[in-house]
LOKE-681248 format. One record per residue (C-alpha): x, y, z; residue in three letters. Coordinates in nm, 4 decimals, m for minus. Layout:
// residues N
<<X, Y, Z>, "ala">;
...
//
This chain:
// residues 231
<<3.4217, 11.2718, 4.3782>, "met">;
<<3.7826, 11.2764, 4.2605>, "lys">;
<<3.8210, 11.5944, 4.0571>, "val">;
<<4.1297, 11.6802, 3.8512>, "his">;
<<4.1843, 12.0329, 3.7221>, "ile">;
<<4.4197, 12.0516, 3.4236>, "leu">;
<<4.6516, 12.3274, 3.3023>, "asp">;
<<4.5888, 12.5779, 3.5817>, "asp">;
<<4.9307, 12.7247, 3.5046>, "trp">;
<<4.9122, 13.0085, 3.7564>, "phe">;
<<4.7191, 12.8146, 4.0207>, "asp">;
<<4.4274, 13.0564, 3.9998>, "thr">;
<<4.1192, 12.8414, 4.0494>, "leu">;
<<4.1762, 12.7557, 4.4143>, "arg">;
<<4.1679, 13.1291, 4.4929>, "his">;
<<3.8250, 13.1865, 4.3367>, "leu">;
<<3.5135, 13.2020, 4.5577>, "pro">;
<<3.3542, 12.9273, 4.3475>, "ser">;
<<3.6330, 12.6854, 4.4429>, "phe">;
<<3.4615, 12.6356, 4.7790>, "thr">;
<<3.1900, 12.4424, 4.5951>, "lys">;
<<3.4443, 12.1605, 4.5644>, "leu">;
<<3.5104, 12.1477, 4.9393>, "ala">;
<<3.3487, 11.8060, 4.9786>, "leu">;
<<3.5427, 11.6566, 4.6889>, "his">;
<<3.8977, 11.5290, 4.6503>, "glu">;
<<4.0583, 11.7870, 4.4202>, "val">;
<<4.3922, 11.7670, 4.2403>, "thr">;
<<4.5195, 12.0734, 4.0559>, "val">;
<<4.7806, 12.0322, 3.7827>, "trp">;
<<4.9765, 12.3506, 3.7133>, "thr">;
<<5.1861, 12.2180, 3.4256>, "asp">;
<<5.0957, 12.1009, 3.0753>, "his">;
<<5.1320, 11.7440, 2.9524>, "val">;
<<5.0640, 11.6236, 2.5991>, "thr">;
<<5.1766, 11.2616, 2.6246>, "asp">;
<<4.8719, 11.0350, 2.6393>, "thr">;
<<5.0363, 10.7707, 2.8569>, "glu">;
<<5.1544, 11.0231, 3.1140>, "leu">;
<<4.8152, 11.1935, 3.1191>, "leu">;
<<4.6445, 10.8587, 3.1689>, "ala">;
<<4.8731, 10.7796, 3.4619>, "gln">;
<<4.7996, 11.1144, 3.6232>, "arg">;
<<4.4259, 11.0879, 3.5743>, "leu">;
<<4.3815, 10.7183, 3.6408>, "gln">;
<<4.1520, 10.7735, 3.9395>, "thr">;
<<3.9791, 11.0846, 3.8036>, "ala">;
<<3.6006, 11.0850, 3.8091>, "glu">;
<<3.5693, 11.4432, 3.6848>, "ala">;
<<3.7952, 11.6694, 3.4789>, "leu">;
<<3.7880, 12.0478, 3.4796>, "val">;
<<3.9542, 12.1889, 3.1677>, "leu">;
<<4.1049, 12.5279, 3.0964>, "phe">;
<<3.9639, 12.6120, 2.7553>, "arg">;
<<4.1483, 12.4196, 2.4812>, "glu">;
<<4.4827, 12.3572, 2.6489>, "arg">;
<<4.4605, 11.9769, 2.6668>, "thr">;
<<4.3099, 11.7549, 2.3979>, "ala">;
<<4.0702, 11.4910, 2.5268>, "ile">;
<<4.1037, 11.2130, 2.2723>, "thr">;
<<3.9573, 10.8670, 2.2274>, "ala">;
<<4.2867, 10.6930, 2.3220>, "pro">;
<<4.3022, 10.8963, 2.6438>, "leu">;
<<3.9390, 10.8323, 2.7361>, "leu">;
<<3.9890, 10.4604, 2.6819>, "ala">;
<<4.2490, 10.4659, 2.9591>, "lys">;
<<4.0285, 10.6500, 3.2117>, "leu">;
<<3.7692, 10.3935, 3.3264>, "pro">;
<<3.6542, 10.5996, 3.6253>, "asn">;
<<3.5886, 10.9227, 3.4367>, "leu">;
<<3.2251, 11.0327, 3.4305>, "arg">;
<<3.2270, 11.4085, 3.3811>, "leu">;
<<3.4213, 11.6738, 3.1875>, "ile">;
<<3.3472, 12.0348, 3.2745>, "ser">;
<<3.4771, 12.3387, 3.0917>, "gln">;
<<3.3855, 12.6786, 2.9508>, "arg">;
<<3.3371, 12.7823, 2.5886>, "ser">;
<<3.3685, 12.5772, 2.2705>, "val">;
<<3.5285, 12.2345, 2.2690>, "tyr">;
<<3.7045, 12.1436, 1.9410>, "pro">;
<<3.9711, 11.9745, 2.1561>, "his">;
<<3.7255, 11.7205, 2.2992>, "val">;
<<3.6278, 11.4045, 2.1110>, "asp">;
<<3.2549, 11.4218, 2.1835>, "val">;
<<3.1772, 11.0903, 2.0143>, "ala">;
<<3.4388, 10.9168, 2.2274>, "ala">;
<<3.2904, 11.0778, 2.5388>, "cys">;
<<2.9511, 10.9354, 2.4474>, "ser">;
<<3.1010, 10.5941, 2.3784>, "ala">;
<<3.2609, 10.5886, 2.7231>, "his">;
<<2.9553, 10.7314, 2.9035>, "asp">;
<<3.1378, 11.0533, 2.9902>, "val">;
<<2.9181, 11.3616, 3.0226>, "leu">;
<<3.0604, 11.6804, 2.8663>, "leu">;
<<2.9350, 12.0045, 3.0219>, "cys">;
<<3.0335, 12.3363, 2.8673>, "ser">;
<<2.8995, 12.6840, 2.9336>, "asn">;
<<2.9340, 12.8294, 2.5862>, "leu">;
<<2.8778, 13.2039, 2.5766>, "his">;
<<2.6524, 13.4516, 2.7459>, "asn">;
<<2.5810, 13.7976, 2.6125>, "asp">;
<<2.8904, 13.9436, 2.7769>, "gly">;
<<3.2440, 13.9589, 2.6493>, "his">;
<<3.5836, 13.8621, 2.7842>, "ser">;
<<3.6889, 14.1840, 2.9552>, "val">;
<<4.0358, 14.0524, 3.0354>, "ala">;
<<4.1205, 13.9726, 2.6728>, "ala">;
<<3.9751, 14.2999, 2.5469>, "ala">;
<<4.1633, 14.5045, 2.8057>, "glu">;
<<4.4895, 14.3282, 2.7246>, "leu">;
<<4.4370, 14.3942, 2.3536>, "thr">;
<<4.3755, 14.7619, 2.4160>, "trp">;
<<4.6814, 14.7815, 2.6418>, "thr">;
<<4.8940, 14.6427, 2.3584>, "leu">;
<<4.7531, 14.8993, 2.1151>, "val">;
<<4.8412, 15.1847, 2.3507>, "leu">;
<<5.1816, 15.0317, 2.4206>, "ser">;
<<5.2616, 15.0256, 2.0482>, "cys">;
<<5.1383, 15.3797, 1.9961>, "ala">;
<<5.3189, 15.5320, 2.2928>, "arg">;
<<5.6298, 15.3076, 2.2696>, "gln">;
<<5.5883, 15.2204, 2.6356>, "ile">;
<<5.8319, 14.9286, 2.6463>, "ile">;
<<6.1041, 15.1064, 2.4487>, "ala">;
<<6.0537, 15.4262, 2.6472>, "gln">;
<<6.0784, 15.2358, 2.9743>, "asn">;
<<6.4034, 15.0692, 2.8694>, "ile">;
<<6.5427, 15.4022, 2.7520>, "ser">;
<<6.4485, 15.5772, 3.0758>, "leu">;
<<6.6130, 15.3086, 3.2881>, "lys">;
<<6.9281, 15.3515, 3.0787>, "ala">;
<<6.9236, 15.7250, 3.1470>, "gly">;
<<6.8151, 15.8271, 2.7956>, "his">;
<<6.4767, 15.9869, 2.8421>, "trp">;
<<6.4604, 16.1848, 2.5159>, "gln">;
<<6.4074, 15.9056, 2.2628>, "met">;
<<6.0822, 16.0251, 2.1075>, "gly">;
<<5.7215, 16.0864, 2.1923>, "val">;
<<5.5336, 15.8028, 2.0218>, "gly">;
<<5.2023, 15.8819, 1.8587>, "gln">;
<<4.8456, 15.9471, 1.9591>, "thr">;
<<4.5670, 15.7042, 1.8743>, "val">;
<<4.2960, 15.9694, 1.8426>, "ala">;
<<4.2028, 16.0202, 1.4782>, "gly">;
<<4.3790, 15.7036, 1.3645>, "arg">;
<<4.2266, 15.3862, 1.2220>, "val">;
<<4.1989, 15.0611, 1.4143>, "leu">;
<<4.1389, 14.7593, 1.1935>, "gly">;
<<3.9685, 14.4693, 1.3674>, "leu">;
<<3.9819, 14.1325, 1.1920>, "tyr">;
<<3.7046, 13.9091, 1.3215>, "gly">;
<<3.3618, 14.0262, 1.4330>, "tyr">;
<<3.3259, 13.8626, 1.7725>, "gly">;
<<3.2508, 13.9606, 2.1299>, "arg">;
<<3.6063, 14.0514, 2.2263>, "ile">;
<<3.6685, 14.2546, 1.9116>, "ala">;
<<3.3466, 14.4479, 1.9666>, "arg">;
<<3.4606, 14.5322, 2.3203>, "ala">;
<<3.7955, 14.6534, 2.1836>, "val">;
<<3.6083, 14.8667, 1.9309>, "ala">;
<<3.4272, 15.0407, 2.2170>, "ala">;
<<3.7594, 15.1223, 2.3852>, "tyr">;
<<3.9015, 15.2535, 2.0576>, "ala">;
<<3.6061, 15.4820, 1.9953>, "arg">;
<<3.6328, 15.6169, 2.3499>, "ala">;
<<3.9874, 15.7235, 2.2579>, "phe">;
<<3.8712, 15.8900, 1.9376>, "gly">;
<<3.9727, 15.6221, 1.6894>, "met">;
<<3.7940, 15.5209, 1.3721>, "gln">;
<<3.7162, 15.1486, 1.3588>, "val">;
<<3.7083, 14.9466, 1.0377>, "val">;
<<3.6271, 14.5765, 1.0162>, "trp">;
<<3.7168, 14.2671, 0.8189>, "trp">;
<<3.5961, 13.9149, 0.8837>, "ala">;
<<3.4438, 13.6098, 0.7211>, "ser">;
<<3.1501, 13.6614, 0.4864>, "asp">;
<<2.9147, 13.5937, 0.7769>, "glu">;
<<3.1068, 13.8225, 1.0101>, "gly">;
<<3.1087, 14.1091, 0.7608>, "arg">;
<<2.7347, 14.0657, 0.7049>, "ala">;
<<2.6699, 14.0871, 1.0794>, "arg">;
<<2.8931, 14.3930, 1.1094>, "ala">;
<<2.7079, 14.5695, 0.8290>, "leu">;
<<2.3740, 14.4761, 0.9833>, "ala">;
<<2.4929, 14.6374, 1.3072>, "asp">;
<<2.5817, 14.9573, 1.1226>, "gly">;
<<2.9576, 14.9062, 1.1434>, "glu">;
<<3.2139, 15.0242, 0.8883>, "ser">;
<<3.3449, 14.7311, 0.6844>, "val">;
<<3.6367, 14.7746, 0.4448>, "ala">;
<<3.5430, 14.7524, 0.0775>, "glu">;
<<3.8046, 14.4821, 0.0277>, "ser">;
<<4.0641, 14.2825, 0.2183>, "arg">;
<<4.3432, 14.4836, 0.0560>, "ala">;
<<4.1840, 14.8129, 0.1589>, "val">;
<<4.1449, 14.6846, 0.5149>, "phe">;
<<4.5167, 14.6162, 0.5495>, "phe">;
<<4.6305, 14.9281, 0.3654>, "ser">;
<<4.4061, 15.1734, 0.5502>, "ser">;
<<4.4574, 15.0751, 0.9145>, "ala">;
<<4.7145, 15.2280, 1.1476>, "asp">;
<<4.6725, 14.9389, 1.3905>, "phe">;
<<4.5353, 14.5924, 1.3199>, "ile">;
<<4.4181, 14.3481, 1.5854>, "ser">;
<<4.3337, 13.9878, 1.4977>, "leu">;
<<4.0408, 13.8252, 1.6777>, "his">;
<<3.9949, 13.4848, 1.5155>, "val">;
<<4.0014, 13.1497, 1.6927>, "arg">;
<<4.3038, 12.9418, 1.5917>, "leu">;
<<4.1950, 12.6179, 1.4254>, "lys">;
<<4.3045, 12.4290, 1.1127>, "pro">;
<<4.0858, 12.6414, 0.8845>, "thr">;
<<4.2186, 12.9714, 1.0221>, "thr">;
<<4.5870, 12.8881, 1.0665>, "arg">;
<<4.7854, 13.1132, 0.8328>, "gly">;
<<4.4806, 13.3307, 0.7637>, "ile">;
<<4.7064, 13.6380, 0.7618>, "ile">;
<<4.9445, 13.6164, 0.4673>, "thr">;
<<5.2734, 13.7821, 0.3828>, "gln">;
<<5.0975, 13.9842, 0.1140>, "asp">;
<<4.8512, 14.1116, 0.3752>, "asp">;
<<5.1342, 14.2356, 0.5953>, "leu">;
<<5.3269, 14.3846, 0.3033>, "leu">;
<<5.0138, 14.5781, 0.2117>, "gly">;
<<5.0110, 14.7609, 0.5455>, "met">;
<<5.1429, 15.1122, 0.5965>, "lys">;
<<5.5146, 15.1203, 0.6887>, "pro">;
<<5.4141, 15.2955, 1.0119>, "thr">;
<<5.1295, 15.0589, 1.1012>, "ala">;
<<5.1324, 14.8080, 1.3862>, "ser">;
<<4.9908, 14.4552, 1.3816>, "phe">;
//
């Protein structure tokens, strides 16, 4: 089978143990990103299977119409970028492993690294040290401070565990459904959106970007934060 892997920007997949499962197939890995439908169609003209990296490339009806050999699309997680009806119309099978009970450790660890970096001024301190000015300040501790998590999902819950291990208080805000789930789990939910933004020392946003969530954080929200807080 002719398999095309899209948007593997850092050429990571071929180094995974699971890549050996494709040994009997003809595999092409694309490490750049293309949005033009015509160019994509030219690249994928012989493709029988596509492997997608999350939501990086939109699989639209016009594109599918130009890929007569395509029979399978494989990816992980949700698929708002894939025209499912068009896949059905062109007899293309969409396979997606949605979520298991685990969380994305990589995303959670990166989030927590950014929180610590803000608190301890790691980037600024590093630049200062390299310039020979090592006495520029000491940053701040996170213990005893408030971490506000916006969005009650798997990654945010993993970040909350890290924060509590460092002695932080965690407060939540989310959609009506998310807040209800947080309360049911015994979590601390802010009494209002305004209180959430005004009470937190650090705020981390964990909401999937889509048309209904774009711009979900407003200027008024940010102006309501403490002058010393980090977002």
